[in-house]
C-alpha positions as CSV (number, residue, x, y, z in Angstrom):
1,X,0.0,0.0,0.0
2,X,1.2,3.5,-0.8
3,X,2.3,5.7,2.1
4,X,0.2,8.5,0.5
5,X,-3.6,8.8,0.7
6,X,-5.9,11.5,-0.6
7,X,-8.3,12.8,2.0
8,X,-11.8,13.2,0.6
9,X,-12.1,16.8,1.8
10,X,-8.9,17.8,0.1
11,X,-8.2,18.8,-3.5
12,X,-7.4,15.8,-5.7
13,X,-4.1,16.3,-7.5
14,X,-1.7,14.3,-9.5
15,X,0.7,12.3,-7.4
16,X,3.5,12.1,-10.0
17,X,5.8,14.3,-7.9
18,X,4.7,12.8,-4.6
19,X,7.9,10.8,-4.3
20,X,10.0,13.9,-4.4
21,X,7.8,15.5,-1.7
22,X,7.4,12.5,0.6
23,X,9.7,12.8,3.5
24,X,12.4,10.3,4.4
25,X,10.8,8.3,7.3
26,X,13.8,6.9,9.0
27,X,13.8,9.5,11.9
28,X,12.6,8.2,15.3
29,X,9.7,10.7,15.4
30,X,7.7,8.8,12.8
31,X,6.8,6.0,15.2
32,X,4.5,8.5,16.9
33,X,2.5,9.2,13.7
34,X,0.2,7.0,11.5
35,X,2.1,5.1,8.8
36,X,-0.1,6.6,6.1
37,X,0.3,10.3,5.1
38,X,-2.7,12.2,3.8
39,X,-2.9,15.1,1.2
40,X,-5.0,18.1,2.3
41,X,-5.3,21.1,0.0
42,X,-2.2,19.9,-1.9
43,X,0.0,19.5,1.2
44,X,1.2,16.2,2.6
45,X,0.3,15.8,6.3
46,X,1.1,13.3,9.1
47,X,-1.5,12.3,11.6
48,X,-0.6,12.1,15.3
49,X,-1.4,8.6,16.6
50,X,-2.6,10.0,19.9
51,X,-4.7,13.0,19.2
52,X,-5.3,12.9,15.4
53,X,-3.7,16.3,14.8
54,X,-2.6,16.7,11.1
55,X,0.8,18.4,10.6
56,X,2.6,19.3,7.4
57,X,5.2,16.6,6.5
58,X,7.4,16.9,3.5
59,X,11.1,17.1,2.9
60,X,11.2,20.8,2.6
61,X,9.5,21.5,6.0
62,X,11.5,18.9,7.9
63,X,10.3,17.3,11.2
64,X,10.7,20.1,13.7
65,X,7.0,20.7,14.0
66,X,6.3,16.9,14.4
67,X,8.9,16.7,17.1
68,X,7.6,19.8,19.0
69,X,4.1,18.5,18.8
70,X,5.0,15.2,20.6
71,X,7.4,16.8,23.0
72,X,5.3,19.7,24.1
73,X,1.8,20.1,22.7
74,X,0.0,16.7,22.2
75,X,-2.6,16.5,25.0
76,X,-3.1,12.7,24.8
77,X,0.4,11.3,24.5
78,X,1.3,9.1,27.6
79,X,3.9,10.6,29.8
80,X,6.2,7.6,29.4
81,X,6.1,7.9,25.6
82,X,6.7,11.6,25.8
83,X,9.7,11.2,28.2
84,X,11.2,8.5,26.0
85,X,11.0,10.7,23.0
86,X,12.3,13.8,24.8
87,X,15.3,11.8,25.9
88,X,16.2,11.3,22.2
89,X,16.1,15.0,21.6
90,X,18.9,15.9,24.0
91,X,21.4,18.2,22.4
92,X,25.1,17.4,22.1
93,X,27.3,19.1,24.7
94,X,28.4,22.6,23.9
95,X,31.9,23.2,22.7
96,X,34.5,20.6,21.5
97,X,34.2,17.1,22.9
98,X,37.0,16.0,25.2
99,X,37.5,12.3,25.7
100,X,37.8,11.2,29.3
101,X,39.3,7.8,29.3
102,X,38.7,7.1,33.0
103,X,35.1,8.2,32.9
104,X,34.5,6.0,29.8
105,X,36.1,3.1,31.6
106,X,34.0,3.5,34.7
107,X,30.8,3.8,32.6
108,X,31.7,0.7,30.7
109,X,32.3,-1.3,33.9
110,X,28.9,-0.2,35.2
111,X,27.3,-1.3,32.0
112,X,29.1,-4.7,32.1
113,X,27.8,-5.3,35.7
114,X,24.3,-4.2,34.9
115,X,24.0,-6.1,31.7
116,X,25.7,-9.3,32.9
117,X,28.2,-9.2,30.0
118,X,30.6,-12.1,29.9
119,X,34.3,-11.2,30.3
120,X,35.3,-13.4,27.3
121,X,33.4,-11.0,25.0
122,X,36.4,-8.6,25.4
123,X,38.8,-11.2,23.9
124,X,36.7,-11.4,20.7
125,X,38.9,-10.5,17.7
126,X,36.4,-7.9,16.6
127,X,36.2,-5.9,19.9
128,X,39.6,-4.1,19.8
129,X,39.3,-2.9,16.2
130,X,35.8,-1.6,17.0
131,X,37.0,0.3,20.1
132,X,39.9,1.8,18.1
133,X,37.5,3.0,15.4
134,X,35.6,4.9,18.2
135,X,38.6,6.1,20.2
136,X,42.2,5.1,19.3
137,X,43.5,5.7,22.8
138,X,40.9,3.4,24.4
139,X,42.6,0.1,23.8
140,X,44.4,-2.7,25.5
141,X,41.2,-4.0,27.3
142,X,41.0,-7.7,27.7
143,X,39.0,-10.1,29.9
144,X,41.4,-10.0,32.8
145,X,41.5,-6.2,32.8
146,X,37.7,-6.1,32.8
147,X,37.5,-8.6,35.6
148,X,40.0,-6.6,37.7
149,X,38.1,-3.4,37.1
150,X,34.9,-5.0,38.3
151,X,36.5,-6.3,41.5
152,X,38.1,-2.9,42.1
153,X,34.8,-1.2,41.6
154,X,33.3,-3.6,44.1
155,X,36.0,-2.8,46.7
156,X,35.6,0.9,46.3
157,X,31.8,0.7,46.6
158,X,32.1,-1.6,49.6
159,X,34.2,1.0,51.5
160,X,31.5,3.6,50.8
161,X,28.7,1.2,51.9
162,X,30.6,0.2,55.1
163,X,30.9,3.9,56.0
164,X,27.2,4.5,55.3
165,X,26.1,1.5,57.4
166,X,28.4,2.4,60.3
167,X,27.2,6.0,60.4
168,X,23.5,5.0,60.6
169,X,21.7,6.1,63.8
170,X,19.1,3.4,63.1
171,X,19.5,-0.3,63.5
172,X,19.9,-2.8,60.6
173,X,17.8,-5.8,59.7
174,X,19.1,-8.8,57.8
175,X,17.8,-11.6,55.6
176,X,19.9,-14.6,54.6
177,X,19.6,-17.7,52.6
178,X,21.7,-20.5,51.0
179,X,22.1,-21.4,47.3
180,X,23.9,-24.2,45.5
181,X,25.6,-23.1,42.2
182,X,26.2,-25.1,39.0
183,X,29.7,-25.5,40.4
184,X,28.1,-27.5,43.3
185,X,29.4,-24.9,45.7
186,X,27.3,-23.4,48.5
187,X,26.8,-19.7,48.7
188,X,25.3,-17.6,51.6
189,X,23.6,-14.4,50.6
190,X,23.2,-11.7,53.3
191,X,21.1,-8.6,52.7
192,X,20.9,-5.6,54.9
193,X,17.6,-3.6,55.2
194,X,17.5,-0.2,56.8
195,X,15.8,3.1,56.7
196,X,18.1,6.1,56.3
197,X,17.8,9.6,57.9
198,X,15.7,10.6,54.8
199,X,13.1,7.9,55.8
200,X,13.7,5.9,52.6
201,X,13.9,2.1,52.9
202,X,17.0,0.6,51.4
203,X,18.2,-2.9,50.9
204,X,21.8,-3.9,50.0
205,X,23.3,-7.3,49.4
206,X,26.3,-7.0,51.6
207,X,27.8,-10.4,50.9
208,X,27.5,-13.4,48.6
209,X,30.0,-15.7,50.3
210,X,30.9,-19.3,49.5
211,X,30.3,-21.6,52.5
212,X,31.9,-25.0,52.8
213,X,29.7,-28.1,53.3
214,X,28.1,-29.3,55.6
215,X,25.9,-26.2,56.1
216,X,25.4,-26.6,59.8
217,X,24.0,-23.9,62.1
218,X,27.6,-23.3,63.3
219,X,28.9,-22.8,59.8
220,X,26.1,-20.4,58.9
221,X,26.6,-18.4,62.2
222,X,30.3,-18.2,61.6
223,X,29.8,-16.9,58.0
224,X,27.2,-14.3,59.1
225,X,29.4,-13.1,62.0
226,X,32.4,-12.8,59.7
227,X,30.4,-10.7,57.3
228,X,28.9,-8.4,59.9
229,X,32.3,-8.0,61.6
230,X,33.9,-7.1,58.3
231,X,31.4,-4.3,57.9
232,X,31.7,-3.3,61.5
233,X,27.9,-3.5,62.0
234,X,27.4,-6.5,64.3
235,X,26.2,-4.4,67.2
236,X,23.6,-2.7,64.9
237,X,21.7,-6.0,64.2
238,X,18.1,-6.0,65.4
239,X,16.5,-8.9,63.6
240,X,17.4,-11.5,61.0
241,X,14.8,-13.1,58.7
242,X,15.4,-16.8,57.9
243,X,13.4,-19.7,56.6
244,X,12.3,-22.5,58.9
245,X,15.2,-24.9,58.4
246,X,16.7,-26.3,61.6
247,X,20.2,-25.1,60.8
248,X,18.9,-21.6,60.5
249,X,17.3,-21.8,64.0
250,X,20.6,-23.0,65.4
251,X,22.5,-20.2,63.7
252,X,20.1,-17.6,65.1
253,X,20.5,-19.0,68.6
254,X,24.3,-18.8,68.3
255,X,24.1,-15.2,67.0
256,X,21.9,-14.2,69.9
257,X,24.2,-15.8,72.4
258,X,27.3,-14.1,71.0
259,X,25.6,-10.7,70.6
260,X,23.5,-10.4,73.7
261,X,25.3,-7.4,75.0
262,X,24.7,-5.3,71.9
263,X,21.1,-6.3,71.2
264,X,18.0,-4.8,72.6
265,X,16.6,-7.0,75.4
266,X,19.4,-9.5,74.7
267,X,18.1,-10.3,71.2
268,X,14.9,-11.8,72.5
269,X,13.2,-10.9,69.2
270,X,16.1,-11.6,66.9
271,X,14.6,-14.3,64.7
272,X,11.8,-13.4,62.2
273,X,10.5,-16.5,60.4
274,X,10.1,-16.0,56.6
275,X,6.4,-15.5,56.0
276,X,6.5,-16.5,52.4
277,X,8.2,-19.8,53.4
278,X,5.6,-20.5,56.0
279,X,2.8,-19.8,53.6
280,X,4.4,-22.1,51.1
281,X,4.5,-24.9,53.8
282,X,0.8,-24.3,54.5
283,X,-0.2,-24.6,50.9
284,X,2.1,-27.5,50.1
285,X,0.5,-29.5,53.0
286,X,-2.9,-28.7,51.6
287,X,-1.9,-29.6,48.1
288,X,-1.0,-33.1,49.2
289,X,-4.8,-33.7,49.5
290,X,-5.2,-33.1,45.8
291,X,-1.8,-34.4,44.6
292,X,-3.3,-37.3,42.5
293,X,-5.5,-35.0,40.4
294,X,-2.9,-32.3,40.0
295,X,-0.3,-34.9,39.0
296,X,-2.5,-35.9,36.0
297,X,-2.3,-32.3,34.7
298,X,1.4,-32.1,35.5
299,X,2.2,-35.3,33.5
300,X,0.1,-34.1,30.5
301,X,1.9,-30.7,30.4
302,X,5.3,-32.4,30.8
303,X,4.4,-34.6,27.8
304,X,3.4,-31.5,25.7
305,X,6.6,-29.6,26.6
306,X,8.9,-32.6,25.9
307,X,9.2,-31.9,22.2
308,X,8.7,-29.1,19.6
309,X,6.4,-31.4,17.6
310,X,4.1,-31.9,20.5
311,X,4.0,-28.2,21.3
312,X,3.2,-27.5,17.6
313,X,0.4,-30.1,17.8
314,X,-1.0,-28.4,20.9
315,X,-0.8,-25.0,19.3
316,X,-2.7,-26.1,16.2
317,X,-5.6,-27.3,18.4
318,X,-5.4,-24.0,20.4
319,X,-5.6,-21.8,17.3
320,X,-8.6,-23.7,16.1
321,X,-10.2,-22.9,19.5
322,X,-9.3,-19.3,19.1
323,X,-6.7,-19.3,21.8
324,X,-3.1,-18.0,21.6
325,X,-0.3,-20.3,20.7
326,X,2.3,-21.0,23.4
327,X,6.0,-21.5,23.3
328,X,5.6,-23.9,26.2
329,X,3.0,-24.5,29.0
330,X,3.6,-23.5,32.6
331,X,5.0,-26.5,34.5
332,X,5.2,-26.0,38.3
333,X,8.2,-26.3,40.6
334,X,7.0,-28.8,43.3
335,X,8.2,-26.7,46.2
336,X,6.7,-23.4,45.0
337,X,2.9,-23.3,45.5
338,X,2.5,-20.2,43.4
339,X,4.0,-22.0,40.4
340,X,1.4,-24.8,40.9
341,X,-1.3,-22.1,41.0
342,X,0.0,-20.6,37.7
343,X,-0.1,-24.1,36.1
344,X,-3.6,-24.8,37.3
345,X,-4.9,-21.4,36.0
346,X,-3.4,-21.9,32.6
347,X,-4.7,-25.4,32.4
348,X,-8.2,-24.1,33.2
349,X,-7.9,-21.6,30.4
350,X,-6.7,-24.3,27.9
351,X,-9.0,-27.0,29.3
352,X,-10.6,-27.8,26.0
353,X,-7.3,-27.8,24.1
354,X,-5.7,-30.1,26.7
355,X,-8.6,-32.5,26.6
356,X,-8.5,-32.8,22.8
357,X,-4.7,-33.2,22.8
358,X,-5.0,-35.9,25.4
359,X,-7.7,-37.8,23.5
360,X,-5.7,-37.5,20.2
361,X,-2.5,-38.7,21.8
362,X,-4.0,-41.3,24.1
363,X,-2.9,-39.5,27.3
364,X,-4.8,-39.7,30.6
365,X,-7.0,-36.7,31.4
366,X,-9.0,-35.8,34.5
367,X,-12.7,-36.5,34.5
368,X,-15.2,-33.5,34.6
369,X,-15.6,-33.9,38.3
370,X,-11.8,-34.1,38.9
371,X,-11.1,-31.1,36.7
372,X,-13.9,-29.2,38.6
373,X,-11.9,-29.9,41.8
374,X,-8.7,-28.6,40.1
375,X,-10.5,-25.4,39.1
376,X,-11.8,-25.0,42.7
377,X,-8.3,-25.4,44.0
378,X,-7.1,-22.7,41.6
379,X,-9.8,-20.3,42.9
380,X,-9.0,-21.2,46.5
381,X,-5.2,-20.6,46.0
382,X,-5.9,-17.3,44.2
383,X,-6.8,-15.7,47.6
384,X,-3.2,-16.2,48.7
385,X,-1.5,-14.8,45.6
386,X,-1.8,-11.2,46.8
387,X,-0.7,-12.2,50.3
388,X,2.4,-13.8,48.8
389,X,3.2,-10.6,46.9
390,X,2.8,-8.5,50.1
391,X,5.1,-10.8,52.1
392,X,7.7,-10.8,49.3
393,X,8.0,-7.1,48.7
394,X,11.4,-5.5,49.6
395,X,11.4,-2.0,48.1
396,X,8.8,-0.7,50.5
397,X,7.8,-1.4,54.2
398,X,5.8,-4.6,54.8
399,X,6.1,-5.3,58.5
400,X,3.1,-3.1,59.4
401,X,1.0,-5.3,57.1
402,X,1.8,-8.6,58.9
403,X,-1.4,-8.7,61.0
404,X,-3.6,-7.8,58.0
405,X,-2.2,-10.6,55.9
406,X,-2.1,-13.3,58.6
407,X,-5.7,-12.4,59.5
408,X,-6.7,-12.7,55.8
409,X,-5.2,-16.2,55.7
410,X,-6.9,-17.2,58.9
411,X,-10.3,-16.0,57.9
412,X,-10.1,-17.6,54.4
413,X,-9.2,-21.0,55.9
414,X,-12.2,-20.9,58.1
415,X,-14.7,-19.3,55.8
416,X,-17.9,-21.4,55.3
417,X,-17.7,-20.5,51.6
418,X,-14.9,-23.1,51.0
419,X,-16.6,-25.8,53.0
420,X,-19.3,-26.6,50.4
421,X,-16.8,-28.9,48.6
422,X,-15.4,-31.8,50.7
423,X,-12.1,-31.7,48.7
424,X,-11.6,-28.0,49.5
425,X,-12.7,-28.6,53.1
426,X,-9.9,-31.2,53.5
427,X,-7.4,-28.9,51.8
428,X,-8.3,-26.0,54.1
429,X,-8.2,-28.2,57.2
430,X,-4.8,-29.5,56.4
431,X,-3.6,-25.9,55.9
432,X,-5.3,-24.8,59.1
433,X,-3.3,-27.3,61.2
434,X,0.0,-25.7,59.9
435,X,-1.4,-22.3,60.5
436,X,-1.9,-23.1,64.2
437,X,1.7,-24.4,64.3
438,X,3.4,-21.3,62.9
439,X,1.0,-18.3,63.3
440,X,-1.4,-19.0,66.2
441,X,0.5,-16.6,68.6
442,X,3.9,-18.1,67.6
443,X,5.5,-15.1,65.9
444,X,7.9,-12.3,66.6
445,X,6.3,-9.8,69.0
446,X,7.8,-6.9,67.0
447,X,5.4,-7.5,64.2
448,X,2.2,-6.6,66.1
449,X,4.0,-3.5,67.3
450,X,4.7,-2.5,63.7
451,X,1.0,-2.6,63.1
452,X,0.5,-0.1,66.0
453,X,3.1,2.2,64.3
454,X,0.8,2.4,61.2
455,X,-1.1,5.7,62.0
456,X,-4.1,4.4,60.0
457,X,-4.6,1.4,62.4
458,X,-2.9,2.0,65.8
459,X,-4.5,-0.2,68.4
460,X,-7.7,-0.8,66.4
461,X,-6.3,-3.5,64.2
462,X,-4.5,-5.2,67.1
463,X,-7.8,-5.6,69.1
464,X,-9.7,-6.6,66.0
465,X,-7.0,-9.2,65.1
466,X,-7.0,-11.0,68.5
467,X,-10.8,-10.9,68.7
468,X,-10.8,-12.9,65.4
469,X,-8.1,-15.4,66.1
470,X,-8.4,-16.0,69.8
471,X,-11.0,-18.5,71.1
472,X,-12.0,-16.7,74.3
473,X,-12.0,-13.4,76.0
474,X,-9.1,-14.3,78.4
475,X,-6.8,-15.2,75.4
476,X,-7.7,-11.9,73.8
477,X,-6.8,-9.9,76.9
478,X,-3.6,-11.8,77.5
479,X,-2.4,-11.4,73.9
480,X,-3.3,-7.7,73.5
481,X,-1.7,-6.9,76.9
482,X,1.5,-8.7,76.0
483,X,1.9,-6.6,72.8
484,X,1.1,-3.4,74.7
485,X,3.6,-4.3,77.4
486,X,6.4,-4.8,74.8
487,X,5.4,-1.6,73.1
488,X,6.0,0.4,76.3
489,X,9.2,-1.5,77.0
490,X,10.6,-0.6,73.6
491,X,9.4,3.0,73.9
492,X,11.2,3.4,77.2
493,X,14.4,1.9,75.7
494,X,14.3,4.2,72.7
495,X,13.5,7.2,75.0
496,X,16.6,6.4,77.1
497,X,18.7,6.4,73.9
498,X,17.4,9.7,72.8
499,X,17.9,11.1,76.3
500,X,21.4,9.8,76.4
501,X,22.2,11.5,73.1
502,X,20.8,14.8,74.4
503,X,23.0,14.4,77.5
504,X,26.0,13.9,75.4
505,X,25.2,17.0,73.4
506,X,24.9,19.0,76.6
507,X,28.2,17.6,77.9
508,X,30.1,18.4,74.7
509,X,28.6,21.9,74.6
510,X,29.6,22.6,78.2
511,X,33.1,21.2,77.5
512,X,33.7,23.6,74.6
513,X,32.3,26.6,76.5
514,X,34.2,26.1,79.7
515,X,37.6,25.3,78.4
516,X,38.4,29.0,77.9
517,X,40.2,30.8,80.8
518,X,38.9,28.4,83.5
519,X,40.9,26.4,86.0
520,X,40.9,22.6,85.3
521,X,39.3,21.8,88.7
522,X,36.5,24.4,88.1
523,X,35.9,23.1,84.6
524,X,35.7,19.5,85.8
525,X,33.4,20.3,88.6
526,X,31.0,22.5,86.5
527,X,31.0,19.9,83.7
528,X,30.1,17.1,86.2
529,X,27.3,19.2,87.7
530,X,25.8,20.1,84.3
531,X,25.9,16.4,83.2
532,X,24.3,15.2,86.5
533,X,21.6,17.9,86.2
534,X,20.9,16.9,82.6
535,X,20.5,13.2,83.7
536,X,18.3,14.2,86.6
537,X,16.1,16.4,84.5
538,X,15.8,13.6,81.8
539,X,14.9,11.0,84.5
540,X,12.1,13.3,85.7
541,X,10.9,13.9,82.2
542,X,11.1,10.3,81.2
543,X,7.7,9.3,82.5
544,X,6.1,12.5,81.3
545,X,7.6,12.0,77.8
546,X,6.2,8.4,77.6
547,X,2.8,9.5,78.7
548,X,2.7,12.7,76.6
549,X,4.1,11.2,73.4
550,X,2.8,7.7,73.3
551,X,-0.6,8.5,74.7
552,X,-1.0,11.4,72.4
553,X,-0.2,9.3,69.4
554,X,-2.6,6.5,70.5
555,X,-5.4,8.9,71.5
556,X,-5.3,10.8,68.2
557,X,-7.8,9.6,65.7
558,X,-6.3,7.3,63.1
559,X,-5.3,8.8,59.8
560,X,-8.0,8.3,57.2
561,X,-7.0,5.5,54.8
562,X,-5.8,6.8,51.4
563,X,-4.4,4.8,48.5
564,X,-1.7,7.4,48.1
565,X,-0.7,7.2,51.8
566,X,3.1,6.7,52.4
567,X,3.8,5.5,55.9
568,X,7.5,6.5,55.9
569,X,6.6,10.0,54.6
570,X,4.1,10.4,57.4
571,X,6.7,9.5,60.0
572,X,9.2,11.8,58.5
573,X,6.7,14.7,58.5
574,X,5.7,14.0,62.1
575,X,9.2,13.2,63.5
576,X,9.4,16.5,65.5
577,X,6.0,15.8,67.0
578,X,6.8,12.2,67.9
579,X,10.6,12.0,68.2
580,X,10.8,8.7,70.1
581,X,8.1,6.9,68.1
582,X,9.5,8.2,64.8
583,X,12.9,6.7,65.8
584,X,11.1,3.4,66.5
585,X,9.3,3.6,63.2
586,X,12.6,4.0,61.4
587,X,13.7,0.8,62.9
588,X,10.6,-1.4,63.1
589,X,9.2,-0.6,59.7
590,X,12.4,-1.9,58.1
591,X,11.8,-5.5,59.2
592,X,11.5,-7.7,56.1
593,X,8.8,-10.4,56.3
594,X,10.5,-12.8,53.9
595,X,13.9,-13.8,52.6
596,X,12.9,-13.1,49.0
597,X,15.4,-10.2,48.7
598,X,18.2,-12.7,49.3
599,X,16.6,-15.4,47.2
600,X,16.3,-13.0,44.2
601,X,20.1,-12.7,44.3
602,X,20.2,-16.4,43.4
603,X,18.4,-15.8,40.1
604,X,20.8,-13.0,39.4
605,X,23.8,-15.1,40.3
606,X,22.5,-18.0,38.1
607,X,22.5,-15.6,35.1
608,X,26.0,-14.4,35.9
609,X,27.3,-17.9,36.6
610,X,25.9,-19.5,33.5
611,X,27.2,-22.8,32.2
612,X,29.8,-21.1,30.0
613,X,31.1,-19.1,33.0
614,X,31.2,-21.9,35.6
615,X,34.9,-21.5,36.2
616,X,34.4,-18.0,37.7
617,X,36.0,-17.6,41.2
618,X,33.7,-17.0,44.2
619,X,35.3,-13.6,44.8
620,X,34.4,-12.4,41.3
621,X,30.9,-13.7,41.6
622,X,30.4,-11.8,44.9
623,X,31.7,-8.6,43.3
624,X,29.3,-8.8,40.4
625,X,26.2,-9.8,42.4
626,X,26.8,-7.1,45.0
627,X,27.8,-4.4,42.5
628,X,24.7,-5.0,40.4
629,X,22.5,-4.6,43.5
630,X,24.3,-1.5,44.6
631,X,23.9,0.2,41.2
632,X,20.1,0.2,41.8
633,X,18.7,3.7,42.0
634,X,16.2,4.1,44.8
635,X,12.9,5.9,44.1
636,X,11.1,8.1,46.5
637,X,8.9,6.4,49.1
638,X,6.4,4.1,47.5
639,X,2.8,3.7,48.6
640,X,2.5,1.2,51.4
């Protein structure tokens, strides 16, 4: 079809010279306009894809008006599309260009780390001639040089991160998990989570360390202690989130024993069990009830995925049914319930196709009643999909959402709606038993306090939660009182720290003021009196501060729920009004509910340590994994 059309309202003209007028359409701007030009009153015009505006478009007029329209005037262009286009319009720097070899080298190393570029690409015979064609002085770069530059970048960045972590006034929370590489080596990933003075939550992979087998609790504890000591932040540890393996529990007990002096309340609340892992255990136990039916679907999908010819056969049936072709069907990972959920939901969508394929290829297929059970299981598991995402987030606070999500799980398991089907009833009952084991009061006491630190909920959700999960009034009262008691204990502890800091400031001020023209004895005596008076005054104020600040916060009406509400922004704004509680919020709201942040590093490391890079040394792998994580740019506070 011609790129030129005549619009009915325009004047019909000969198009013999249209080729000389039609603009060259290789410029990026043309993707924002319709592929067909129109002729109106003798002039060729381009039509904006977004608002329909028609603009003159020929070789003589150029594309300035087209670019300006998209960049500034089009009222309907999405902001992402506009920003992407504006980025292509950036002008070249004023004045002559000066090549900075070091800057170019640094940017290249950052790109290599971000893009997981294999080092052997730089030994390719075409790389050096290409570099010389761009910049003759930028040469002599091979795989070993690149490797050394990446490790050097890691070491420099580590020094900066160590300094940042050591200077924090808040405490640090950790997640950790183990991974076995394709080298058959064990690696321990440790991630630090903290909220900075700007009230922005950050997470940093601080180590990706090889750990020799066997991975006992002692070996894990030694590795974590070595890492924290290397960064000089062992005394800042508040909690560590681990999965429910026995060796992790042993490691946590050893960490608590060795760090009692530095931890609040002797590290009584050090261990946070990974919520995503607990939920996975719950669902896996329930899925055992339906394992035979699900196995039929799993075997059929495995059969289809086993060869290109079978996938092609499946797709031919799918297209006849008006469904999209697939490169391969979702096959679950047995120990990941959400992958089983994804497999079930896709199987339900392609039910007719799967049945026809099974019949044509003499493969077993569930009966109608069996498939109905599978669909009910998919619907039941869908309730937990959002909960899993909430537990797994690591770029915004999640600890204050713990009670909400646990209550959602509890109520779903005991909802009469699911007890209409005996199969689902058995599934829910199996999950409920595990719920009682892990979440019926058996969780870290810091997490209910986090809910109180959500100004939208305060004590209301706490009372509501225990009224729902406790069986009698006495249990409700005992549970709520225990949380409130720990809230007051932690408030007093944080208030003491703030008081001590104020005392130190007074002492330092007095010291600098009295050193001039005073006898040493007089200076010492006056300094001691001022310090004692500051301590005396703060002791008297302590009870009043607790009553005034904590009671004022709890008695104030909760903040009205708003989908744009940002909990860290709220605490930053109200930090002068609630100095002690805002310090608590900076700490408590950084608690991660799952080890997903450490587990995600394993996917990254698997890409870096691919089969053709399996000889990579553990020190290099750690440098690349950590550096890639550290290059992440943190956005402003996200809605939570």
